A tleap script that builds the chain and sets N, CA, C and O, in Angstrom:
source leaprc.protein.ff14SB
mol = sequence {
  NMET GLU ARG LEU LYS LEU GLY PHE ASN SER
  ASP ASP LEU SER VAL GLU LEU THR SER ASN
  THR SER PRO ASN ASP VAL CYS ALA SER PHE
  TYR PHE GLN GLN GLU ASP ALA TYR TYR LEU
  LEU TRP VAL GLU HIE GLN ASP PRO GLN LEU
  ARG GLU ASN GLU ASP SER PRO ARG TYR ALA
  ILE SER TYR ALA ILE ASN GLU GLY ASP ASP
  GLU SER PRO GLU ILE TYR SER ASP SER SER
  LYS ALA ASP ILE PHE GLN SER GLU GLN VAL
  SER GLU LEU ILE GLU TYR PHE CSER
}
set mol.1.N position { 94.549 70.519 119.686 }
set mol.1.CA position { 94.616 70.776 118.264 }
set mol.1.C position { 96.040 71.211 117.909 }
set mol.1.O position { 96.688 71.939 118.660 }
set mol.2.N position { 96.507 70.751 116.755 }
set mol.2.CA position { 97.857 71.076 116.301 }
set mol.2.C position { 97.948 72.554 115.922 }
set mol.2.O position { 97.046 73.098 115.284 }
set mol.3.N position { 99.024 73.183 116.312 }
set mol.3.CA position { 99.242 74.602 116.032 }
set mol.3.C position { 99.525 74.820 114.551 }
set mol.3.O position { 100.281 74.065 113.941 }
set mol.4.N position { 98.921 75.847 113.980 }
set mol.4.CA position { 99.140 76.183 112.573 }
set mol.4.C position { 100.565 76.675 112.372 }
set mol.4.O position { 101.052 77.522 113.121 }
set mol.5.N position { 101.223 76.143 111.364 }
set mol.5.CA position { 102.549 76.600 110.973 }
set mol.5.C position { 102.394 77.316 109.650 }
set mol.5.O position { 101.837 76.757 108.705 }
set mol.6.N position { 102.878 78.543 109.565 }
set mol.6.CA position { 102.716 79.339 108.355 }
set mol.6.C position { 103.551 78.804 107.198 }
set mol.6.O position { 103.134 78.894 106.044 }
set mol.7.N position { 104.710 78.255 107.489 }
set mol.7.CA position { 105.571 77.746 106.430 }
set mol.7.C position { 106.549 78.786 105.908 }
set mol.7.O position { 107.347 78.490 105.019 }
set mol.8.N position { 106.499 80.002 106.448 }
set mol.8.CA position { 107.400 81.070 106.018 }
set mol.8.C position { 107.610 82.022 107.176 }
set mol.8.O position { 106.844 82.032 108.139 }
set mol.9.N position { 108.667 82.828 107.070 }
set mol.9.CA position { 108.912 83.918 108.016 }
set mol.9.C position { 108.396 85.193 107.369 }
set mol.9.O position { 108.457 85.328 106.147 }
set mol.10.N position { 107.897 86.116 108.148 }
set mol.10.CA position { 107.348 87.342 107.578 }
set mol.10.C position { 108.375 88.107 106.749 }
set mol.10.O position { 108.007 88.794 105.796 }
set mol.11.N position { 109.658 87.999 107.100 }
set mol.11.CA position { 110.669 88.712 106.310 }
set mol.11.C position { 110.996 88.011 104.991 }
set mol.11.O position { 111.801 88.518 104.209 }
set mol.12.N position { 110.376 86.837 104.732 }
set mol.12.CA position { 110.499 86.173 103.428 }
set mol.12.C position { 109.674 86.891 102.364 }
set mol.12.O position { 109.894 86.699 101.168 }
set mol.13.N position { 108.724 87.722 102.800 }
set mol.13.CA position { 107.815 88.403 101.887 }
set mol.13.C position { 108.141 89.885 101.842 }
set mol.13.O position { 108.628 90.455 102.817 }
set mol.14.N position { 107.870 90.496 100.710 }
set mol.14.CA position { 108.215 91.910 100.530 }
set mol.14.C position { 107.108 92.860 100.983 }
set mol.14.O position { 107.142 94.049 100.667 }
set mol.15.N position { 106.135 92.343 101.717 }
set mol.15.CA position { 105.049 93.174 102.245 }
set mol.15.C position { 104.983 93.003 103.754 }
set mol.15.O position { 105.493 92.027 104.304 }
set mol.16.N position { 104.354 93.955 104.411 }
set mol.16.CA position { 104.150 93.861 105.854 }
set mol.16.C position { 102.783 93.242 106.104 }
set mol.16.O position { 101.759 93.803 105.713 }
set mol.17.N position { 102.769 92.078 106.759 }
set mol.17.CA position { 101.520 91.389 107.062 }
set mol.17.C position { 100.998 91.801 108.431 }
set mol.17.O position { 101.757 91.921 109.393 }
set mol.18.N position { 99.687 92.016 108.498 }
set mol.18.CA position { 99.016 92.318 109.762 }
set mol.18.C position { 97.948 91.262 109.974 }
set mol.18.O position { 97.131 91.014 109.087 }
set mol.19.N position { 97.949 90.643 111.137 }
set mol.19.CA position { 96.958 89.596 111.406 }
set mol.19.C position { 95.553 90.149 111.262 }
set mol.19.O position { 95.246 91.241 111.739 }
set mol.20.N position { 94.712 89.383 110.602 }
set mol.20.CA position { 93.315 89.774 110.394 }
set mol.20.C position { 92.382 88.621 110.768 }
set mol.20.O position { 91.201 88.636 110.421 }
set mol.21.N position { 92.910 87.637 111.466 }
set mol.21.CA position { 92.147 86.447 111.821 }
set mol.21.C position { 91.181 86.766 112.953 }
set mol.21.O position { 91.556 87.350 113.970 }
set mol.22.N position { 89.931 86.369 112.752 }
set mol.22.CA position { 88.945 86.518 113.824 }
set mol.22.C position { 88.563 85.122 114.311 }
set mol.22.O position { 88.814 84.140 113.612 }
set mol.23.N position { 87.961 85.016 115.493 }
set mol.23.CA position { 87.601 83.695 116.032 }
set mol.23.C position { 86.653 82.905 115.121 }
set mol.23.O position { 86.603 81.678 115.211 }
set mol.24.N position { 85.913 83.576 114.261 }
set mol.24.CA position { 84.972 82.885 113.382 }
set mol.24.C position { 85.605 82.384 112.093 }
set mol.24.O position { 84.975 81.622 111.360 }
set mol.25.N position { 86.845 82.794 111.796 }
set mol.25.CA position { 87.503 82.390 110.556 }
set mol.25.C position { 87.898 80.919 110.612 }
set mol.25.O position { 88.261 80.394 111.664 }
set mol.26.N position { 87.818 80.270 109.454 }
set mol.26.CA position { 88.191 78.864 109.375 }
set mol.26.C position { 89.687 78.683 109.161 }
set mol.26.O position { 90.202 77.577 109.326 }
set mol.27.N position { 90.399 79.757 108.795 }
set mol.27.CA position { 91.851 79.685 108.658 }
set mol.27.C position { 92.443 81.059 108.988 }
set mol.27.O position { 91.726 82.052 109.115 }
set mol.28.N position { 93.743 81.082 109.121 }
set mol.28.CA position { 94.420 82.334 109.460 }
set mol.28.C position { 94.391 83.281 108.270 }
set mol.28.O position { 94.463 82.854 107.117 }
set mol.29.N position { 94.286 84.575 108.564 }
set mol.29.CA position { 94.346 85.567 107.489 }
set mol.29.C position { 95.170 86.760 107.945 }
set mol.29.O position { 95.219 87.101 109.127 }
set mol.30.N position { 95.813 87.379 106.964 }
set mol.30.CA position { 96.654 88.543 107.183 }
set mol.30.C position { 96.347 89.537 106.079 }
set mol.30.O position { 96.152 89.145 104.929 }
set mol.31.N position { 96.301 90.813 106.414 }
set mol.31.CA position { 96.115 91.782 105.336 }
set mol.31.C position { 97.426 92.492 105.067 }
set mol.31.O position { 98.302 92.588 105.926 }
set mol.32.N position { 97.529 92.985 103.847 }
set mol.32.CA position { 98.676 93.793 103.452 }
set mol.32.C position { 98.200 94.799 102.425 }
set mol.32.O position { 97.145 94.644 101.810 }
set mol.33.N position { 99.001 95.824 102.259 }
set mol.33.CA position { 98.658 96.906 101.339 }
set mol.33.C position { 99.762 97.029 100.292 }
set mol.33.O position { 100.950 96.986 100.610 }
set mol.34.N position { 99.347 97.180 99.046 }
set mol.34.CA position { 100.274 97.490 97.966 }
set mol.34.C position { 99.688 98.679 97.229 }
set mol.34.O position { 98.568 98.635 96.720 }
set mol.35.N position { 100.487 99.753 97.185 }
set mol.35.CA position { 100.020 101.040 96.669 }
set mol.35.C position { 98.779 101.429 97.480 }
set mol.35.O position { 98.865 101.508 98.705 }
set mol.36.N position { 97.652 101.670 96.853 }
set mol.36.CA position { 96.460 102.075 97.601 }
set mol.36.C position { 95.468 100.934 97.800 }
set mol.36.O position { 94.369 101.160 98.308 }
set mol.37.N position { 95.832 99.716 97.410 }
set mol.37.CA position { 94.904 98.585 97.482 }
set mol.37.C position { 95.244 97.673 98.657 }
set mol.37.O position { 96.405 97.537 99.046 }
set mol.38.N position { 94.203 97.051 99.213 }
set mol.38.CA position { 94.368 96.079 100.297 }
set mol.38.C position { 94.112 94.678 99.763 }
set mol.38.O position { 93.315 94.476 98.846 }
set mol.39.N position { 94.813 93.708 100.366 }
set mol.39.CA position { 94.684 92.304 99.989 }
set mol.39.C position { 94.707 91.463 101.253 }
set mol.39.O position { 95.204 91.893 102.294 }
set mol.40.N position { 94.158 90.253 101.147 }
set mol.40.CA position { 94.197 89.295 102.245 }
set mol.40.C position { 94.979 88.071 101.821 }
set mol.40.O position { 94.780 87.539 100.729 }
set mol.41.N position { 95.868 87.630 102.690 }
set mol.41.CA position { 96.569 86.360 102.529 }
set mol.41.C position { 95.911 85.378 103.484 }
set mol.41.O position { 95.892 85.597 104.695 }
set mol.42.N position { 95.375 84.299 102.938 }
set mol.42.CA position { 94.748 83.237 103.728 }
set mol.42.C position { 95.723 82.081 103.821 }
set mol.42.O position { 96.302 81.670 102.815 }
set mol.43.N position { 95.909 81.555 105.024 }
set mol.43.CA position { 96.821 80.431 105.230 }
set mol.43.C position { 96.040 79.295 105.882 }
set mol.43.O position { 95.621 79.389 107.036 }
set mol.44.N position { 95.853 78.218 105.114 }
set mol.44.CA position { 95.158 77.032 105.599 }
set mol.44.C position { 96.122 76.132 106.360 }
set mol.44.O position { 97.338 76.314 106.301 }
set mol.45.N position { 95.570 75.171 107.067 }
set mol.45.CA position { 96.371 74.197 107.809 }
set mol.45.C position { 97.274 73.428 106.851 }
set mol.45.O position { 96.891 73.162 105.712 }
set mol.46.N position { 98.464 73.073 107.310 }
set mol.46.CA position { 99.407 72.361 106.461 }
set mol.46.C position { 98.895 70.970 106.056 }
set mol.46.O position { 99.278 70.458 105.004 }
set mol.47.N position { 98.050 70.368 106.863 }
set mol.47.CA position { 97.479 69.053 106.558 }
set mol.47.C position { 96.091 69.251 105.948 }
set mol.47.O position { 95.180 69.707 106.639 }
set mol.48.N position { 95.911 68.917 104.662 }
set mol.48.CA position { 94.609 69.132 104.016 }
set mol.48.C position { 93.443 68.462 104.744 }
set mol.48.O position { 92.313 68.945 104.670 }
set mol.49.N position { 93.700 67.369 105.438 }
set mol.49.CA position { 92.630 66.684 106.158 }
set mol.49.C position { 92.134 67.480 107.366 }
set mol.49.O position { 91.046 67.213 107.876 }
set mol.50.N position { 92.913 68.444 107.821 }
set mol.50.CA position { 92.516 69.267 108.961 }
set mol.50.C position { 91.911 70.604 108.529 }
set mol.50.O position { 91.587 71.439 109.375 }
set mol.51.N position { 91.759 70.809 107.235 }
set mol.51.CA position { 91.127 72.014 106.714 }
set mol.51.C position { 89.614 71.809 106.688 }
set mol.51.O position { 89.137 70.684 106.539 }
set mol.52.N position { 88.876 72.883 106.831 }
set mol.52.CA position { 87.425 72.771 106.751 }
set mol.52.C position { 87.019 72.234 105.373 }
set mol.52.O position { 86.102 71.420 105.258 }
set mol.53.N position { 87.706 72.696 104.345 }
set mol.53.CA position { 87.489 72.206 102.992 }
set mol.53.C position { 88.823 71.653 102.495 }
set mol.53.O position { 89.753 72.420 102.242 }
set mol.54.N position { 88.926 70.335 102.354 }
set mol.54.CA position { 90.190 69.705 101.953 }
set mol.54.C position { 90.662 70.166 100.579 }
set mol.54.O position { 91.842 70.026 100.258 }
set mol.55.N position { 89.762 70.713 99.763 }
set mol.55.CA position { 90.125 71.177 98.425 }
set mol.55.C position { 90.665 72.609 98.420 }
set mol.55.O position { 91.118 73.094 97.382 }
set mol.56.N position { 90.621 73.280 99.554 }
set mol.56.CA position { 91.142 74.645 99.630 }
set mol.56.C position { 92.656 74.620 99.498 }
set mol.56.O position { 93.310 73.719 100.023 }
set mol.57.N position { 93.220 75.604 98.800 }
set mol.57.CA position { 94.678 75.667 98.699 }
set mol.57.C position { 95.286 76.093 100.031 }
set mol.57.O position { 94.622 76.741 100.840 }
set mol.58.N position { 96.515 75.740 100.255 }
set mol.58.CA position { 97.229 76.119 101.487 }
set mol.58.C position { 97.348 77.638 101.600 }
set mol.58.O position { 97.155 78.207 102.675 }
set mol.59.N position { 97.670 78.291 100.475 }
set mol.59.CA position { 97.841 79.738 100.449 }
set mol.59.C position { 96.929 80.341 99.392 }
set mol.59.O position { 96.830 79.827 98.278 }
set mol.60.N position { 96.273 81.422 99.743 }
set mol.60.CA position { 95.437 82.139 98.771 }
set mol.60.C position { 95.530 83.631 99.072 }
set mol.60.O position { 95.633 84.045 100.226 }
set mol.61.N position { 95.492 84.421 98.014 }
set mol.61.CA position { 95.464 85.874 98.151 }
set mol.61.C position { 94.201 86.370 97.467 }
set mol.61.O position { 93.916 86.023 96.320 }
set mol.62.N position { 93.452 87.187 98.193 }
set mol.62.CA position { 92.219 87.739 97.646 }
set mol.62.C position { 92.234 89.260 97.759 }
set mol.62.O position { 92.964 89.837 98.565 }
set mol.63.N position { 91.413 89.886 96.935 }
set mol.63.CA position { 91.217 91.326 97.048 }
set mol.63.C position { 90.504 91.617 98.350 }
set mol.63.O position { 89.742 90.786 98.845 }
set mol.64.N position { 90.745 92.789 98.907 }
set mol.64.CA position { 90.116 93.160 100.172 }
set mol.64.C position { 89.582 94.585 100.092 }
set mol.64.O position { 89.971 95.384 99.240 }
set mol.65.N position { 88.690 94.857 101.005 }
set mol.65.CA position { 88.075 96.181 101.124 }
set mol.65.C position { 88.378 96.709 102.522 }
set mol.65.O position { 88.251 95.986 103.511 }
set mol.66.N position { 88.774 97.962 102.592 }
set mol.66.CA position { 88.972 98.617 103.886 }
set mol.66.C position { 87.726 99.445 104.184 }
set mol.66.O position { 87.506 100.492 103.576 }
set mol.67.N position { 86.922 98.970 105.116 }
set mol.67.CA position { 85.713 99.703 105.486 }
set mol.67.C position { 85.983 100.711 106.594 }
set mol.67.O position { 85.075 101.412 107.042 }
set mol.68.N position { 87.230 100.781 107.032 }
set mol.68.CA position { 87.634 101.784 108.003 }
set mol.68.C position { 88.410 102.877 107.300 }
set mol.68.O position { 88.038 103.311 106.209 }
set mol.69.N position { 89.482 103.318 107.920 }
set mol.69.CA position { 90.365 104.299 107.293 }
set mol.69.C position { 91.806 103.845 107.529 }
set mol.69.O position { 92.041 102.794 108.124 }
set mol.70.N position { 92.762 104.637 107.065 }
set mol.70.CA position { 94.159 104.226 107.201 }
set mol.70.C position { 94.605 104.169 108.661 }
set mol.70.O position { 95.476 103.373 109.010 }
set mol.71.N position { 94.023 104.996 109.503 }
set mol.71.CA position { 94.357 104.998 110.937 }
set mol.71.C position { 93.805 103.777 111.657 }
set mol.71.O position { 94.472 103.201 112.517 }
set mol.72.N position { 92.580 103.382 111.303 }
set mol.72.CA position { 91.898 102.244 111.933 }
set mol.72.C position { 91.281 101.367 110.844 }
set mol.72.O position { 90.070 101.404 110.628 }
set mol.73.N position { 92.107 100.582 110.161 }
set mol.73.CA position { 91.580 99.777 109.061 }
set mol.73.C position { 90.634 98.679 109.554 }
set mol.73.O position { 90.841 98.085 110.612 }
set mol.74.N position { 89.614 98.432 108.775 }
set mol.74.CA position { 88.680 97.324 108.973 }
set mol.74.C position { 88.662 96.571 107.646 }
set mol.74.O position { 87.968 96.958 106.706 }
set mol.75.N position { 89.431 95.495 107.587 }
set mol.75.CA position { 89.691 94.815 106.325 }
set mol.75.C position { 88.790 93.586 106.181 }
set mol.75.O position { 88.720 92.734 107.067 }
set mol.76.N position { 88.109 93.524 105.043 }
set mol.76.CA position { 87.213 92.411 104.730 }
set mol.76.C position { 87.510 91.917 103.320 }
set mol.76.O position { 87.933 92.687 102.456 }
set mol.77.N position { 87.287 90.640 103.099 }
set mol.77.CA position { 87.480 90.059 101.776 }
set mol.77.C position { 86.466 90.634 100.799 }
set mol.77.O position { 85.297 90.815 101.139 }
set mol.78.N position { 86.916 90.918 99.595 }
set mol.78.CA position { 86.020 91.371 98.529 }
set mol.78.C position { 85.554 90.119 97.783 }
set mol.78.O position { 86.172 89.704 96.802 }
set mol.79.N position { 84.474 89.531 98.253 }
set mol.79.CA position { 83.999 88.258 97.710 }
set mol.79.C position { 83.425 88.388 96.300 }
set mol.79.O position { 83.076 87.380 95.685 }
set mol.80.N position { 83.322 89.613 95.778 }
set mol.80.CA position { 82.824 89.790 94.414 }
set mol.80.C position { 83.907 89.502 93.377 }
set mol.80.O position { 83.627 89.447 92.179 }
set mol.81.N position { 85.158 89.317 93.847 }
set mol.81.CA position { 86.277 89.069 92.933 }
set mol.81.C position { 86.931 87.734 93.268 }
set mol.81.O position { 86.984 87.330 94.430 }
set mol.82.N position { 87.423 87.063 92.250 }
set mol.82.CA position { 88.108 85.779 92.431 }
set mol.82.C position { 89.478 85.996 93.075 }
set mol.82.O position { 90.055 87.080 92.987 }
set mol.83.N position { 89.984 84.950 93.722 }
set mol.83.CA position { 91.339 85.000 94.279 }
set mol.83.C position { 92.336 85.334 93.177 }
set mol.83.O position { 92.168 84.926 92.028 }
set mol.84.N position { 93.365 86.074 93.534 }
set mol.84.CA position { 94.385 86.417 92.550 }
set mol.84.C position { 95.591 85.483 92.625 }
set mol.84.O position { 96.467 85.518 91.760 }
set mol.85.N position { 95.632 84.640 93.677 }
set mol.85.CA position { 96.734 83.692 93.822 }
set mol.85.C position { 96.245 82.522 94.659 }
set mol.85.O position { 95.528 82.706 95.642 }
set mol.86.N position { 96.643 81.303 94.257 }
set mol.86.CA position { 96.387 80.098 95.042 }
set mol.86.C position { 97.549 79.137 94.831 }
set mol.86.O position { 98.034 78.975 93.712 }
set mol.87.N position { 97.991 78.504 95.908 }
set mol.87.CA position { 99.070 77.522 95.785 }
set mol.87.C position { 99.166 76.678 97.046 }
set mol.87.O position { 98.773 77.100 98.134 }
set mol.88.N position { 99.689 75.495 96.872 }
set mol.88.CA position { 100.035 74.631 98.002 }
set mol.88.C position { 101.473 74.883 98.442 }
set mol.88.O position { 101.848 74.531 99.561 }
set mol.89.N position { 102.280 75.489 97.575 }
set mol.89.CA position { 103.714 75.605 97.798 }
set mol.89.C position { 104.115 76.976 98.336 }
set mol.89.O position { 103.780 78.002 97.743 }
set mol.90.N position { 104.826 76.992 99.451 }
set mol.90.CA position { 105.299 78.247 100.015 }
set mol.90.C position { 106.287 78.920 99.071 }
set mol.90.O position { 106.348 80.148 99.018 }
set mol.91.N position { 107.055 78.142 98.329 }
set mol.91.CA position { 108.018 78.740 97.395 }
set mol.91.C position { 107.299 79.580 96.343 }
set mol.91.O position { 107.813 80.622 95.935 }
set mol.92.N position { 106.127 79.149 95.899 }
set mol.92.CA position { 105.350 79.908 94.924 }
set mol.92.C position { 104.791 81.182 95.557 }
set mol.92.O position { 104.696 82.217 94.898 }
set mol.93.N position { 104.424 81.101 96.830 }
set mol.93.CA position { 103.947 82.303 97.541 }
set mol.93.C position { 105.065 83.321 97.630 }
set mol.93.O position { 104.856 84.497 97.331 }
set mol.94.N position { 106.241 82.891 98.033 }
set mol.94.CA position { 107.382 83.806 98.157 }
set mol.94.C position { 107.729 84.395 96.787 }
set mol.94.O position { 108.027 85.584 96.675 }
set mol.95.N position { 107.690 83.563 95.754 }
set mol.95.CA position { 107.976 84.032 94.401 }
set mol.95.C position { 106.931 85.059 93.935 }
set mol.95.O position { 107.274 86.001 93.220 }
set mol.96.N position { 105.687 84.890 94.326 }
set mol.96.CA position { 104.624 85.822 93.956 }
set mol.96.C position { 104.980 87.245 94.402 }
set mol.96.O position { 104.704 88.210 93.690 }
set mol.97.N position { 105.585 87.368 95.565 }
set mol.97.CA position { 105.919 88.681 96.110 }
set mol.97.C position { 107.260 89.219 95.596 }
set mol.97.O position { 107.614 90.361 95.886 }
set mol.98.N position { 107.996 88.422 94.849 }
set mol.98.CA position { 109.304 88.863 94.329 }
set mol.98.C position { 109.161 89.777 93.140 }
set mol.98.O position { 110.162 90.233 92.588 }
savepdb mol mol.pdb
quit
């Protein structure tokens, strides 16, 4: 299987990303914190045909819930809320964080 390429370097973004991908996830995910809120960045495969859902955007940011604490975070997507960002373009992702 082809290795996932993120399309960006972590220092391109103004937040610190922490891997949150589990073996059951269909795409890579990273959590980050802004102020007191947690968010998830989902990164789909660069080739839409290799995504579980070809209609999924390459990059998406969703609200997240920390069911742990700050010392040992347990970050999960808050599926009760819509994504706050979606794009195919890495430039738009980088601009979102600017």
